[in-house]
C-alpha positions in Angstrom: 3.3 -46.1 -109.8 2.8 -49.8 -109.3 0.3 -51.4 -107.0 2.9 -52.5 -104.4 4.2 -48.9 -104.2 0.7 -47.6 -103.6 0.1 -50.1 -100.9 3.4 -49.2 -99.3 2.5 -45.5 -99.4 -0.9 -46.2 -98.0 0.6 -48.2 -95.1 3.1 -45.4 -94.4 0.3 -42.9 -94.2 -1.8 -45.1 -92.0 1.2 -45.6 -89.6 1.9 -41.8 -89.6 -1.7 -41.0 -88.9 -1.7 -43.6 -86.1 1.4 -42.2 -84.5 0.0 -38.7 -84.9 -3.2 -39.8 -83.1 -1.2 -41.3 -80.2 0.9 -38.1 -79.9 -2.2 -36.0 -79.9 -3.8 -38.2 -77.2 -0.6 -37.9 -75.1 -0.6 -34.1 -75.5 -4.2 -33.9 -74.4 -3.5 -35.9 -71.3 -0.4 -33.9 -70.5 -2.3 -30.6 -71.0 -5.0 -31.9 -68.7 -2.5 -32.7 -66.0 -0.8 -29.3 -66.4 -4.2 -27.5 -66.0 -4.9 -29.6 -62.9 -1.5 -28.7 -61.4 -2.0 -25.1 -62.2 -5.4 -25.2 -60.5 -3.8 -26.8 -57.4 -1.1 -24.1 -57.4 -3.7 -21.3 -57.7 -5.7 -22.8 -54.8 -2.6 -23.1 -52.6 -1.6 -19.5 -53.4 -5.1 -18.3 -52.4 -4.9 -20.2 -49.1 -1.4 -18.8 -48.5 -2.6 -15.3 -49.1 -5.5 -15.9 -46.6 -3.1 -17.3 -44.0 -0.7 -14.4 -44.6 -3.4 -11.9 -44.0 -4.3 -13.7 -40.7 -0.6 -13.7 -39.7 -0.3 -10.0 -40.5 -3.4 -9.3 -38.4 -2.0 -11.3 -35.5 1.4 -9.6 -35.6 0.2 -6.0 -36.2 0.8 -5.0 -32.6 4.3 -6.5 -32.3 5.7 -2.9 -32.4 4.0 -2.2 -29.1 5.9 -5.1 -27.6 9.1 -3.0 -27.5 7.4 -0.7 -25.0 6.6 -3.6 -22.6 10.2 -4.0 -21.2 10.6 -0.5 -19.8 7.0 -0.5 -18.4 7.7 -3.9 -16.6 10.8 -2.4 -15.1 8.8 0.5 -13.8 6.2 -1.9 -12.3 9.0 -4.0 -10.7 10.6 -0.9 -9.2 7.2 0.2 -7.8 6.5 -3.3 -6.4 9.9 -3.3 -4.7 9.1 0.0 -3.1 5.8 -1.3 -1.8 7.4 -4.5 -0.6 10.0 -2.5 1.3 7.3 -0.3 2.8 5.2 -3.4 3.9 8.3 -5.1 5.3 9.1 -2.0 7.4 5.5 -1.9 8.7 5.6 -5.5 9.8 8.7 -5.1 11.9 
């Protein structure tokens, strides 16, 4: 090999190593961003699970709401009976 060929090979390897270093730095930055995003997602999921548990606790008695309508009808009927009785007493 001649001296210009060696210098050319040396330059090629220096450029290749430089490009490799830049690629490695970009990969490190992207992996750091990915880990940051994953941490944010994990925190959001944790908060969502906490809020979900609170919503579950707040809506646990909704099944009893179905019984409210008939009971209110009974109360209304009783109130109308009392109203009629009071009206008859006032006349």
